One Martini backbone bead per residue (centre of mass of N, CA, C, O) as a GRO file, in nm:
protein
   77
    1GLN     BB    1  -8.394   1.790  13.610
    2ARG     BB    2  -8.185   1.906  13.890
    3ILE     BB    3  -7.910   1.998  14.069
    4VAL     BB    4  -7.958   2.071  14.430
    5VAL     BB    5  -7.798   2.234  14.693
    6PHE     BB    6  -7.803   2.199  15.051
    7VAL     BB    7  -7.675   2.417  15.308
    8VAL     BB    8  -7.492   2.442  15.625
    9PRO     BB    9  -7.336   2.674  15.756
   10ASP     BB   10  -7.132   2.786  15.958
   11ALA     BB   11  -7.178   3.005  16.216
   12GLY     BB   12  -6.896   3.166  16.126
   13TRP     BB   13  -6.991   3.245  15.852
   14THR     BB   14  -6.883   3.552  15.643
   15GLY     BB   15  -6.908   3.506  15.367
   16ASP     BB   16  -6.979   3.488  15.050
   17PRO     BB   17  -7.235   3.335  14.875
   18ASN     BB   18  -7.082   3.298  14.607
   19GLU     BB   19  -6.839   3.146  14.733
   20LEU     BB   20  -6.992   2.910  14.841
   21GLU     BB   21  -7.105   2.811  14.573
   22ARG     BB   22  -6.835   2.764  14.433
   23LEU     BB   23  -6.717   2.560  14.637
   24VAL     BB   24  -6.932   2.347  14.612
   25LYS     BB   25  -6.926   2.296  14.310
   26ASP     BB   26  -6.620   2.219  14.296
   27GLN     BB   27  -6.630   1.975  14.494
   28VAL     BB   28  -6.828   1.807  14.333
   29ALA     BB   29  -6.671   1.799  14.069
   30LEU     BB   30  -6.416   1.669  14.190
   31ARG     BB   31  -6.550   1.409  14.336
   32LEU     BB   32  -6.789   1.328  14.101
   33GLY     BB   33  -6.804   1.528  13.866
   34LYS     BB   34  -6.932   1.734  13.628
   35PRO     BB   35  -7.224   1.611  13.600
   36PHE     BB   36  -7.267   1.679  13.930
   37ARG     BB   37  -7.292   1.969  13.902
   38PRO     BB   38  -7.455   2.211  14.040
   39SER     BB   39  -7.694   2.464  13.961
   40GLN     BB   40  -7.747   2.496  14.277
   41VAL     BB   41  -7.708   2.690  14.585
   42CYS     BB   42  -7.849   2.648  14.922
   43ALA     BB   43  -7.868   2.843  15.208
   44VAL     BB   44  -7.937   2.721  15.539
   45ARG     BB   45  -7.999   2.702  15.878
   46GLN     BB   46  -8.187   2.437  15.848
   47PHE     BB   47  -8.319   2.123  15.870
   48PRO     BB   48  -8.567   1.918  15.838
   49LYS     BB   49  -8.672   1.717  16.123
   50THR     BB   50  -8.707   1.460  16.310
   51ARG     BB   51  -8.706   1.319  16.626
   52THR     BB   52  -8.455   1.131  16.504
   53SER     BB   53  -8.279   1.323  16.303
   54LYS     BB   54  -8.408   1.317  16.022
   55VAL     BB   55  -8.410   1.413  15.707
   56MET     BB   56  -8.665   1.585  15.520
   57ARG     BB   57  -8.646   1.556  15.187
   58ARG     BB   58  -8.942   1.592  15.094
   59VAL     BB   59  -8.974   1.887  15.202
   60ILE     BB   60  -8.753   2.017  15.040
   61ARG     BB   61  -8.850   1.942  14.762
   62ASN     BB   62  -9.141   2.069  14.781
   63LEU     BB   63  -9.056   2.356  14.847
   64TYR     BB   64  -8.888   2.408  14.597
   65ALA     BB   65  -9.143   2.311  14.399
   66SER     BB   66  -9.419   2.428  14.514
   67ARG     BB   67  -9.547   2.210  14.693
   68ASP     BB   68  -9.699   2.009  14.875
   69LEU     BB   69  -9.578   1.893  15.187
   70GLY     BB   70  -9.761   1.740  15.353
   71ASP     BB   71  -9.678   1.547  15.604
   72LEU     BB   72  -9.583   1.700  15.938
   73SER     BB   73  -9.607   1.522  16.211
   74SER     BB   74  -9.275   1.446  16.225
   75LEU     BB   75  -9.190   1.725  16.280
   76ASP     BB   76  -8.959   1.907  16.496
   77ASN     BB   77  -8.852   2.205  16.355
   0.00000   0.00000   0.00000
């Protein structure tokens, strides 16, 4: 397993995706330490959420790993 970070950039973000990846990796390493530096940073438009606005981490994890997404009945967006 490896650490992969998913981020939703601000709507006005017009910078380079490589710059965003570097910024996120550097901040994680600074705040949590180098062992937690992510191997990859993925920018997405929005996170899959339930009707109560909880992020469905299971769906993100399964989508990234190319596995079956499972039950999506509580997915709102």
